[in-house]
C-alpha positions, 0 to 999 in steps of 0.5 A: 499500499503506497504511503504519503510521499516522503517530502510531504511527511518531512514537510509536516515534521519540519512544521513547528508544533504549534502549526503541526495539527493544522498542516496535517489536517490540511494534507489529509483534506487534500488527500481526500479531495485527490481521491486517495483515502489510504494516504489520508488515513496514514496522514491522520495517524501522524502525531504532533511532536514536542518542541524538543523532538521537532528540533531533532527532526529538523536536524534529521531532515535538514542536516542528515549529514550531521546526524549520520556522523552522530550514528556512526559515532554511536556505533564506535562508542558502543563498541569501545564500551563493550570492549572496555577500550579506555583510550579509544573511549576517551577519544570518542567521548571528546568527539561526542562532545564536539558533535553534540555541541555542533548539532545543538547549535545547528538546531538553534539555527534551523529553528530561527529560519522556521516561520512560527517557531518558538523564540530562541530563549524558549527552545528546550535545547537541554532536552535536544542535547539529552536526546542526542546523548541517548542516541549515542548510547541506544541504537534504537533511539539513534534510528528514531533520530535518523528517521526524523519522526521523533515524537518526544525527547529521550534521555539516558542517565549514563555515558555509553552502553552498559556491558552485559555479561556473556552467559552460556549454559554449563553442562556436566561435560564442562565441569573440570577441577580447575577451580581457583585458577586465576583469571588474569583477563578478568582482573584486567577487565575489572581494572579497565571497568573501574577506569571507565567508571571513574572517567564516566563520573569525572565527565558527568561532574564536569558536565553538571558544572558546565550545565549549571554555568550554562543555565546561569548564563541563560538566566542572565541573558534572558534577564537582559532580554526582558530588561531591554524589552521593557526599555523598548516598550517604555521608549515606544510609549514615549514616542507614541505620546510625542507623535500624538502631541505632534499631531495635535500641534499640527492640527492646531497650526493648520487651524491657526493658519486658516484663521489667519487667512480669514483674518487677512481677507477680512482686513483687506476687505475692510481696507477696501471699504475704508478706501471707498469711504475716504474717497466718498468722504472727499467727494462729499466734502468737495461738494459741500465746499462748492455749495458753500462757495456758491452761496457766498457769491450769491450773497455778495451779488444780492448786496451789490444790487441793494 
């Protein structure tokens, strides 16, 4: 029975968890519209991963080369642990730290490129690191990581695969009177085992100190982010208030300019009226003076006739 296309499934598992269900349901609906009920049913069975699992899936889908390095390293670590090869185990442990650090850094970078991804400060990178360390110790977890369909983070308490004793059924034919024969190989293995455990404990303590320092640095950085965000909000509020004041000043300026224009027009009209009134006054004054002068001439003429 053909299943969903690989690129479609990978696209769904690249989708941030908050958007996974909507994207899956849309793909199911599209398969049904295309007349493919089997694919629709298989898509509907896909489950939303946690944020940590989503980050690991991003690595498997977008950087399979790095995940392949992790799986190869896991095989070497388990082999060295089973064989109790201390120097080789220490060498691979140093390489493990470098590979896990590179993968966690890459997961953070890939998440920043995804639309709708959680903020960088809210990414559960410690869970991602725990899952990668579990993959280094457990072949089944490593295969789940490489498949890119992890649903939740994994964890592992130790470093390396716990060696299992090689047991076989002892029959009567195997019983010999060689009791008390020293087993030098067992003594050597016991010494190597103690060295491995001591190295493991040392590394665990060092990692615990490193984790505590990283958490302190993270808390300090998040406090700085919160302080900067609060300052940004405060400045944004002040800017909004200034812009509102500026808008009010502009409104008042426009209204004042309009009033000034009306006052100027009224003044010019008044000046025209005053000019016309002065001209009319002059005309009437001249007429009065002419009339008065005419009356004076007439009175002088009447007096001469008497």
